[in-house]
C-alpha positions as CSV (number, residue, x, y, z in Angstrom):
1,X,-6.1,-18.4,14.5
2,X,-9.8,-18.7,14.5
3,X,-12.3,-21.1,15.9
4,X,-14.0,-23.7,13.9
5,X,-17.1,-21.7,13.5
6,X,-15.4,-18.9,11.8
7,X,-13.5,-21.2,9.5
8,X,-16.7,-23.0,8.3
9,X,-18.3,-19.7,7.3
10,X,-15.2,-18.1,5.8
11,X,-16.1,-18.9,2.2
12,X,-19.7,-17.6,2.4
13,X,-19.0,-13.9,1.9
14,X,-20.7,-11.0,0.1
15,X,-19.3,-10.0,-3.3
16,X,-17.7,-6.9,-1.9
17,X,-15.6,-8.9,0.4
18,X,-14.4,-11.1,-2.4
19,X,-13.6,-8.0,-4.4
20,X,-11.3,-6.6,-1.7
21,X,-9.8,-10.1,-1.0
22,X,-8.9,-10.5,-4.7
23,X,-7.3,-7.0,-4.8
24,X,-5.4,-8.0,-1.6
25,X,-4.0,-11.1,-3.3
26,X,-2.7,-8.9,-6.2
27,X,-1.3,-6.3,-3.8
28,X,0.7,-8.9,-1.9
29,X,1.9,-10.4,-5.2
30,X,3.7,-7.2,-5.7
31,X,6.1,-7.9,-2.8
32,X,7.8,-10.9,-4.6
33,X,6.8,-10.2,-8.2
34,X,10.2,-8.7,-9.2
35,X,12.2,-11.4,-7.5
36,X,12.5,-13.7,-10.5
37,X,13.3,-10.8,-12.9
38,X,16.1,-9.1,-10.9
39,X,18.9,-10.8,-12.8
40,X,17.1,-10.1,-16.1
41,X,16.7,-6.5,-15.3
42,X,20.3,-6.2,-14.3
43,X,21.4,-7.8,-17.6
44,X,18.9,-6.0,-19.9
45,X,19.4,-2.5,-18.4
46,X,23.2,-2.9,-17.6
47,X,22.5,-2.3,-13.9
48,X,24.6,-3.4,-11.0
49,X,23.1,-5.8,-8.4
50,X,23.1,-2.9,-5.9
51,X,21.1,-0.8,-8.3
52,X,18.7,-3.6,-9.0
53,X,18.1,-4.3,-5.3
54,X,17.0,-0.6,-5.0
55,X,13.8,-1.8,-6.7
56,X,12.9,-3.3,-3.3
57,X,14.3,-0.5,-1.3
58,X,12.4,2.3,-3.0
59,X,9.2,0.3,-2.8
60,X,9.6,-0.7,0.9
61,X,10.9,2.6,2.1
62,X,8.0,4.6,0.7
63,X,5.6,2.0,1.9
64,X,7.0,2.2,5.4
65,X,7.0,6.0,5.6
66,X,3.6,6.3,4.0
67,X,2.2,3.8,6.6
68,X,2.7,6.6,9.2
69,X,0.1,8.7,7.5
70,X,-2.4,6.2,6.0
71,X,-4.6,6.1,9.2
72,X,-4.7,9.9,9.2
73,X,-5.8,9.9,5.5
74,X,-8.3,7.0,5.6
75,X,-10.0,8.4,8.7
76,X,-10.8,11.5,6.8
77,X,-11.7,10.4,3.3
78,X,-13.1,7.0,4.1
79,X,-12.0,3.4,3.3
80,X,-13.4,3.1,-0.2
81,X,-11.8,6.3,-1.4
82,X,-8.5,5.3,0.2
83,X,-8.6,1.8,-1.5
84,X,-9.4,3.4,-4.9
85,X,-6.6,5.9,-4.7
86,X,-4.2,3.2,-3.7
87,X,-5.2,0.9,-6.5
88,X,-5.1,3.7,-9.1
89,X,-1.5,4.6,-8.0
90,X,-0.4,1.0,-8.3
91,X,-1.8,0.7,-11.8
92,X,-0.2,4.0,-12.9
93,X,3.2,3.3,-11.5
94,X,3.3,-0.4,-12.5
95,X,2.5,0.7,-16.1
96,X,5.3,3.3,-15.8
97,X,7.7,0.5,-14.7
98,X,6.7,-1.6,-17.7
99,X,7.4,1.2,-20.1
100,X,10.7,2.3,-18.5
101,X,14.0,2.3,-20.3
102,X,16.4,2.6,-17.4
103,X,16.8,1.0,-14.0
104,X,16.8,4.5,-12.3
105,X,13.4,5.2,-13.7
106,X,12.0,1.8,-12.5
107,X,13.5,2.6,-9.0
108,X,11.6,5.9,-8.9
109,X,8.3,4.4,-10.2
110,X,8.6,1.5,-7.7
111,X,8.6,4.2,-5.0
112,X,5.2,5.5,-6.3
113,X,4.0,1.9,-6.4
114,X,4.9,1.7,-2.7
115,X,2.8,4.7,-1.9
116,X,-0.2,3.2,-3.6
117,X,0.5,-0.1,-1.8
118,X,0.6,1.5,1.6
119,X,-2.8,3.2,1.0
120,X,-4.4,0.0,-0.2
121,X,-3.1,-2.6,2.2
122,X,-3.5,-0.5,5.3
123,X,-7.2,-0.2,4.5
124,X,-8.1,-3.5,3.0
125,X,-8.3,-5.6,6.1
126,X,-10.4,-3.1,8.0
127,X,-12.8,-3.2,5.0
128,X,-13.0,-7.0,4.9
129,X,-13.6,-7.1,8.7
130,X,-16.4,-4.5,8.4
131,X,-18.1,-6.4,5.5
132,X,-17.5,-10.1,6.2
133,X,-20.1,-12.5,7.4
134,X,-19.2,-14.9,10.2
135,X,-17.5,-12.4,12.4
136,X,-13.9,-11.0,12.5
137,X,-12.5,-14.6,12.9
138,X,-13.7,-15.5,9.4
139,X,-12.4,-12.2,8.1
140,X,-9.0,-12.8,9.5
141,X,-8.8,-16.3,8.0
142,X,-9.8,-14.9,4.6
143,X,-7.3,-12.1,4.8
144,X,-4.5,-14.3,5.8
145,X,-5.4,-16.7,3.0
146,X,-5.2,-13.8,0.6
147,X,-1.9,-12.7,2.1
148,X,-0.4,-16.2,1.8
149,X,-1.7,-16.7,-1.7
150,X,-0.4,-13.4,-2.9
151,X,3.1,-13.9,-1.5
152,X,3.2,-17.4,-3.0
153,X,1.8,-16.5,-6.5
154,X,3.8,-13.3,-6.9
155,X,7.2,-15.0,-7.6
156,X,5.6,-17.7,-9.7
157,X,3.8,-15.2,-11.9
158,X,6.9,-13.1,-12.1
159,X,8.8,-16.1,-13.3
160,X,6.2,-17.1,-15.9
161,X,5.9,-13.6,-17.4
162,X,9.6,-12.9,-16.9
163,X,10.5,-15.8,-19.2
164,X,8.9,-13.7,-22.0
165,X,10.3,-10.3,-20.9
166,X,11.3,-8.5,-17.7
167,X,8.5,-6.1,-18.5
168,X,5.9,-8.9,-18.5
169,X,5.3,-9.0,-14.7
170,X,4.7,-5.3,-14.6
171,X,2.1,-5.5,-17.3
172,X,0.6,-8.4,-15.5
173,X,0.1,-6.3,-12.3
174,X,-1.4,-3.5,-14.4
175,X,-4.0,-5.8,-15.8
176,X,-4.9,-7.5,-12.5
177,X,-5.0,-4.3,-10.5
178,X,-7.2,-2.7,-13.2
179,X,-9.7,-5.6,-12.8
180,X,-9.5,-5.2,-9.0
181,X,-10.1,-1.4,-9.3
182,X,-13.3,-2.0,-11.3
183,X,-14.4,-4.8,-9.0
184,X,-14.1,-2.6,-5.9
185,X,-15.7,0.4,-7.6
186,X,-18.8,-1.6,-8.6
187,X,-19.1,-4.1,-5.7
188,X,-17.9,-2.2,-2.6
189,X,-21.2,-0.7,-1.4
190,X,-22.9,-0.4,1.9
191,X,-23.7,2.1,4.6
192,X,-21.4,5.1,4.9
193,X,-18.8,4.3,7.5
194,X,-18.4,6.5,10.6
195,X,-15.2,8.5,10.3
196,X,-13.2,9.2,13.4
197,X,-10.3,11.4,12.5
198,X,-6.9,10.2,13.8
199,X,-4.4,12.8,14.8
200,X,-1.5,13.3,12.4
201,X,1.0,12.7,15.3
202,X,-0.6,9.5,16.6
203,X,1.8,6.9,15.1
204,X,4.8,8.9,16.2
205,X,3.5,9.2,19.7
206,X,2.7,5.5,19.7
207,X,6.4,4.6,19.3
208,X,7.1,6.2,22.7
209,X,5.3,3.3,24.3
210,X,8.2,1.0,25.6
211,X,6.5,-2.3,24.7
212,X,5.6,-1.2,21.1
213,X,9.0,0.3,20.6
214,X,10.7,-3.0,21.7
215,X,8.6,-4.9,19.2
216,X,9.1,-2.4,16.4
217,X,12.9,-2.5,16.9
218,X,12.7,-6.3,16.9
219,X,10.7,-6.2,13.7
220,X,13.2,-3.9,12.0
221,X,16.1,-6.3,12.5
222,X,14.0,-9.4,11.8
223,X,12.9,-7.8,8.6
224,X,16.5,-7.4,7.5
225,X,16.8,-11.2,7.7
226,X,13.5,-11.6,5.9
227,X,14.5,-9.4,2.9
228,X,18.0,-10.7,2.5
229,X,16.5,-14.1,2.1
230,X,13.8,-12.8,-0.3
231,X,15.6,-10.1,-2.3
232,X,19.2,-11.2,-2.4
233,X,18.8,-15.0,-3.0
234,X,17.9,-14.8,-6.7
235,X,21.5,-13.7,-7.5
236,X,23.5,-16.6,-5.9
237,X,20.9,-19.1,-7.0
238,X,21.9,-18.5,-10.6
239,X,18.5,-19.8,-12.0
240,X,16.4,-18.3,-14.8
241,X,13.2,-16.5,-14.1
242,X,11.1,-19.7,-13.9
243,X,13.6,-21.4,-11.5
244,X,13.6,-18.4,-9.2
245,X,9.8,-18.2,-9.5
246,X,9.2,-21.8,-8.5
247,X,11.7,-21.5,-5.6
248,X,10.0,-18.6,-4.1
249,X,6.5,-20.1,-4.8
250,X,7.6,-22.9,-2.5
251,X,8.9,-20.3,0.0
252,X,5.6,-18.4,-0.1
253,X,3.5,-21.6,0.4
254,X,5.7,-22.6,3.3
255,X,5.2,-19.1,4.9
256,X,1.5,-19.3,4.4
257,X,1.1,-22.7,6.0
258,X,3.0,-21.9,9.1
259,X,1.4,-18.4,9.4
260,X,-2.2,-19.7,9.3
261,X,-1.9,-23.0,11.1
262,X,1.4,-23.7,12.8
263,X,1.9,-20.4,14.6
264,X,-1.6,-20.5,16.3
265,X,-0.9,-24.1,17.4
266,X,2.4,-23.0,19.0
267,X,0.8,-20.0,20.8
268,X,-1.8,-22.3,22.3
269,X,1.1,-24.2,24.0
270,X,3.8,-21.6,24.6
271,X,4.1,-17.9,25.6
272,X,4.4,-15.5,22.7
273,X,7.8,-14.3,23.9
274,X,9.0,-17.9,24.2
275,X,7.9,-18.6,20.6
276,X,9.7,-15.5,19.4
277,X,12.9,-16.4,21.3
278,X,12.8,-19.9,20.0
279,X,12.1,-19.2,16.3
280,X,14.4,-16.2,15.8
281,X,17.6,-18.2,16.7
282,X,16.4,-21.0,14.4
283,X,16.0,-18.4,11.6
284,X,19.5,-17.1,12.3
285,X,20.9,-20.6,12.1
286,X,19.1,-21.2,8.8
287,X,20.6,-18.0,7.4
288,X,24.1,-19.0,8.5
289,X,23.7,-22.4,6.8
290,X,22.4,-20.5,3.7
291,X,25.6,-18.5,3.6
292,X,27.8,-21.6,3.9
293,X,26.0,-23.4,1.1
294,X,25.3,-20.3,-1.1
295,X,27.3,-21.8,-4.0
296,X,25.2,-25.1,-3.9
297,X,21.9,-24.3,-5.5
298,X,19.8,-27.3,-4.2
299,X,21.1,-26.7,-0.6
300,X,20.3,-22.9,-0.9
301,X,16.8,-23.7,-2.1
302,X,16.3,-25.9,0.9
303,X,17.4,-23.1,3.2
304,X,15.0,-20.7,1.5
305,X,12.0,-23.1,2.0
306,X,12.9,-23.7,5.6
307,X,13.3,-20.0,6.1
308,X,9.7,-19.5,4.7
309,X,8.4,-21.9,7.4
310,X,10.1,-19.9,10.2
311,X,9.1,-16.6,8.8
312,X,5.5,-17.6,8.7
313,X,5.5,-18.3,12.4
314,X,7.3,-15.1,13.2
315,X,4.9,-13.0,11.2
316,X,1.8,-14.2,13.0
317,X,3.3,-14.2,16.5
318,X,4.7,-10.7,16.1
319,X,1.3,-9.6,14.9
320,X,-0.5,-10.8,18.0
321,X,2.3,-9.6,20.3
322,X,2.0,-6.0,19.0
323,X,-1.7,-6.0,19.5
324,X,-1.3,-7.1,23.1
325,X,1.5,-4.6,23.8
326,X,-0.6,-1.5,24.2
327,X,-4.2,-0.2,24.5
328,X,-3.7,2.0,21.4
329,X,-6.3,2.0,18.6
330,X,-5.6,-0.7,16.0
331,X,-4.9,1.6,13.1
332,X,-2.4,3.6,15.1
333,X,-0.5,0.6,16.4
334,X,-0.5,-0.8,12.9
335,X,0.8,2.4,11.3
336,X,3.7,2.8,13.8
337,X,4.8,-0.8,13.8
338,X,4.5,-1.4,10.1
339,X,6.4,1.8,9.2
340,X,9.4,0.7,11.3
341,X,9.3,-2.8,9.9
342,X,9.1,-1.8,6.3
343,X,12.0,0.5,6.7
344,X,14.0,-2.4,8.0
345,X,13.1,-4.3,4.9
346,X,14.3,-1.3,2.8
347,X,17.7,-1.4,4.3
348,X,18.5,-5.1,3.6
349,X,18.6,-5.5,-0.2
350,X,21.2,-2.9,-1.2
351,X,23.4,-3.7,1.9
352,X,23.3,-7.4,0.9
353,X,24.4,-6.5,-2.7
354,X,27.2,-4.3,-1.5
355,X,28.5,-7.0,0.9
356,X,28.3,-9.5,-1.9
357,X,30.4,-7.2,-4.2
358,X,32.9,-6.5,-1.5
359,X,33.3,-10.1,-0.2
360,X,31.3,-13.1,-1.5
361,X,27.8,-14.5,-1.4
362,X,28.3,-15.9,2.1
363,X,28.6,-12.6,3.9
364,X,25.2,-11.2,3.1
365,X,23.6,-14.2,4.8
366,X,25.9,-13.8,7.8
367,X,24.8,-10.1,8.0
368,X,21.2,-11.2,7.9
369,X,21.8,-13.8,10.7
370,X,23.5,-11.2,12.8
371,X,20.5,-8.9,12.4
372,X,18.1,-11.6,13.4
373,X,20.2,-12.3,16.5
374,X,20.0,-8.6,17.4
375,X,16.2,-9.0,17.2
376,X,16.5,-11.9,19.5
377,X,18.6,-10.0,22.0
378,X,16.1,-7.1,21.8
379,X,13.2,-9.4,22.8
380,X,15.3,-11.0,25.6
381,X,16.3,-7.7,27.1
382,X,12.8,-6.4,26.9
383,X,11.0,-9.5,28.1
384,X,10.1,-7.8,31.4
385,X,8.4,-4.9,29.6
386,X,6.6,-7.4,27.4
387,X,5.5,-9.8,30.2
388,X,1.9,-8.6,29.9
389,X,1.5,-9.9,26.3
390,X,1.7,-13.4,27.7
391,X,-1.0,-12.8,30.3
392,X,-3.9,-13.9,28.0
393,X,-4.4,-16.9,25.7
394,X,-3.5,-16.3,22.1
395,X,-7.2,-16.5,21.1
396,X,-8.0,-13.4,23.1
397,X,-5.8,-11.3,20.8
398,X,-7.2,-12.6,17.5
399,X,-9.7,-9.8,16.9
400,X,-7.2,-7.2,17.8
401,X,-4.5,-8.7,15.6
402,X,-6.6,-8.1,12.5
403,X,-5.4,-4.6,11.8
404,X,-1.7,-5.2,12.2
405,X,-1.4,-8.3,10.0
406,X,-0.6,-6.1,7.0
407,X,2.7,-5.1,8.6
408,X,3.7,-8.8,8.6
409,X,3.2,-9.3,4.9
410,X,6.6,-8.0,4.1
């Protein structure tokens, strides 16, 4: 997504940038960390699959709702304070999860974790951009690398620690986030940033913009497909914690590769709306195949990896499309879009579990495919309203895309 100049300087950064980047890796690990231990939690705490899937729902729902207010908060107390509060909440609630004795308690504590995550990830990229050397292009590459690394490592670490105990991954997050907290506290220094208070109503008003509303609705249905693939698949796979961890490590690597390299290559050759309307039907097809082969573990693993490749492209293209859709401030567009998208992710896991219980493991994937096709139809019907997002080359949107990238992590 960046020119060669930005890429060559991306690794030469101040210590404070590396501190925030490290914390970002850990924060994004939290998205897939519980994936490998879902069956173990269900077994150890006598929880149903639907209850277990609520570990994703409470986390994503609170993250999404909180995203509506993070720009209002950070514009008043400053980036560093927002980062520190977010990290402290993640440490506290991850520890509470590790010490819990019931699935209901973990569901509640994951909600608190989601609040901390919203405060942190909504501020981290702006902090990296403000402190990085080599311009915003280098900052974007570094942040996307942190995002991809976190999404890939989360399931793998969850699998490794989950082989010892389902509590292990939660203790792992506590330790890593505590280190990140200390790193940011000691290394994030510099001139006092200028604070420009954002109105409380700004994200809600933003969703009245037709172009942003179309993309937000698209993201909501697309994210249902995303999280059925991520959160439901551990159950039909039937693997242990390590097997699930390695599967979704491959998924995360695939997502990172296409997000950072393939999507920009496609956008240099195709309109953004064309890329979206090409990739979404392919994702729906992949989900349909996943449903048909859900009882065949190797085939399902293949569908999961292919899904990661497609999801990576969609994440990046939607990011840039949203930033081209309006003339709103970056933080406001990010808050509005990310909130709707995370809420879509919150819906998917328990609905998938309920469909599995009522029918079989094929139906949740068909539900996900149908949701992705609704996202495709939304873009198709709104393509006239979105025509202006194709007016400029993709590179022109790179700097503006930096603030919204966080909404595409999930």
